[in-house]
C-alpha positions in Angstrom: 138.5 107.4 77.8 136.3 104.5 78.6 134.8 106.3 81.7 134.1 109.4 79.5 132.2 107.2 77.0 130.1 105.6 79.8 129.4 109.0 81.3 128.4 110.4 77.9 126.0 107.4 77.3 124.4 107.9 80.8 123.9 111.6 80.2 122.3 110.9 76.8 120.0 108.3 78.4 119.0 110.9 81.0 118.3 113.6 78.4 116.3 111.1 76.3 114.3 110.0 79.3 113.4 113.6 80.2 112.5 114.5 76.7 110.5 111.2 76.3 108.5 111.7 79.5 107.7 115.3 78.5 106.5 114.1 75.1 104.3 111.4 76.8 102.9 114.0 79.2 101.9 116.1 76.3 99.9 113.1 74.9 98.1 112.4 78.2 94.4 113.4 78.2 93.6 116.6 80.0 89.9 116.1 80.6 87.9 113.0 81.5 84.1 112.7 81.5 82.8 109.7 83.6 79.7 108.0 84.8 79.3 105.4 87.5 77.7 104.1 90.7 78.6 104.9 94.3 77.2 103.8 97.6 77.0 106.0 100.7 77.1 104.0 103.9 76.0 106.1 106.8 75.5 103.7 109.8 73.5 100.7 108.8 71.9 102.3 105.7 73.0 102.0 102.1 72.2 104.8 99.6 73.0 104.2 96.0 73.9 107.1 93.6 74.1 107.3 89.8 77.0 109.6 89.2 78.2 111.8 86.3 81.6 113.4 86.7 84.2 115.6 85.0 88.0 115.8 85.8 90.5 118.3 84.5 94.3 118.2 84.9 95.8 121.3 86.5 99.4 119.9 86.4 101.1 116.6 85.8 100.2 115.5 89.4 97.1 117.4 90.3 93.5 117.5 89.0 90.2 119.2 89.9 87.0 117.2 89.7 83.3 117.7 90.0 80.4 115.3 90.2 76.6 115.3 90.1 74.7 112.4 91.6 71.1 111.2 91.7 70.1 108.9 94.6 68.2 105.8 93.6 65.9 105.4 96.6 62.1 104.9 96.2 59.9 107.8 97.4 63.0 110.0 98.1 64.5 112.5 95.8 68.2 112.8 96.4 70.5 115.2 94.5 74.2 115.6 95.2 76.9 117.9 94.0 80.6 117.3 94.8 83.8 119.2 94.1 87.3 118.0 94.9 91.0 117.9 94.3 93.0 114.8 93.4 96.8 114.5 94.0 98.3 111.7 91.9 101.2 109.9 93.6 103.2 109.9 90.4 103.2 112.8 87.8 100.9 110.9 85.5 97.6 112.8 86.0 94.9 111.8 85.3 96.0 108.2 85.5 97.2 106.1 88.5 96.9 106.0 92.2 95.6 109.2 93.8 94.5 110.8 97.1 92.4 113.9 97.6 89.8 115.9 99.4 86.2 116.8 98.6 83.2 118.9 99.7 79.7 118.0 98.8 76.1 119.2 99.1 73.1 116.9 99.2 69.4 117.7 98.9 66.9 115.2 100.1 63.1 115.3 99.7 60.7 112.6 101.0 57.4 112.4 99.2 54.3 110.5 100.1 51.7 110.2 97.3 53.2 113.2 95.6 53.2 115.4 98.8 56.5 116.6 100.1 56.6 115.8 103.9 60.3 116.4 104.6 63.2 118.0 102.9 66.8 118.5 104.0 70.0 120.0 102.7 73.2 118.8 104.2 76.9 119.3 103.6 79.9 117.0 103.7 83.7 117.1 103.5 86.4 114.5 103.7 89.2 112.5 102.2 89.1 110.2 99.1 91.4 107.8 97.4 91.3 105.7 94.2 93.0 104.4 91.1 92.3 105.4 87.5 93.4 103.0 84.9 93.2 103.6 81.1 92.7 100.4 79.2 92.6 102.2 75.9 94.0 105.7 75.1 90.5 107.2 75.8 88.6 104.7 78.1 89.3 104.4 81.8 87.9 102.6 84.9 88.3 104.1 88.4 87.4 102.5 91.7 87.4 104.9 94.7 86.6 105.2 98.4 85.6 108.3 100.4 85.4 108.9 104.1 83.6 112.1 105.2 81.7 114.0 107.8 78.1 115.1 106.9 75.9 117.6 108.7 72.3 117.3 109.7 72.8 114.3 112.0 74.3 112.0 109.4 77.8 112.1 110.9 80.7 110.1 109.6 80.1 107.9 106.5 82.0 105.8 104.1 81.3 105.9 100.3 82.5 103.3 97.8 82.1 103.5 94.1 83.5 103.0 90.5 83.2 104.9 87.3 83.9 104.4 83.6 85.4 107.4 81.9 86.1 108.8 78.4 89.1 111.1 77.9 89.2 114.0 75.5 
């Protein structure tokens, strides 16, 4: 009789745990808008970007994200668009440790006294990883790193950054 009581308590704990985690998953934010800074490090050069992003949960462990960036270099216009997928290592999307992949497109235009002397569009793809932490139910911080290959002679480059987000 004592073993049946212990088994009943264990089964009830399992059921309550599953129901509780499902209820918590329903309360997780599904969309996050963010803004931040990132640095692209191709070779010995550092290019700083001002980023605006959006992330949407596809499931409890997978999200889709997009990002637009403006390069902060004097005399150079740099615009970037990036799309990617994030796989969260625990089913807590969009919070926690994640890994993913991305594809990007950058447009560069070099101006001298208002005259465009060079413009270039290049594409990139690679892997990324980061950690999103919600310090309130709606506000998050997310450091990340990207390693990718870029066309037009840029080659392999590392990108480091951080963003602050607001969840809906």
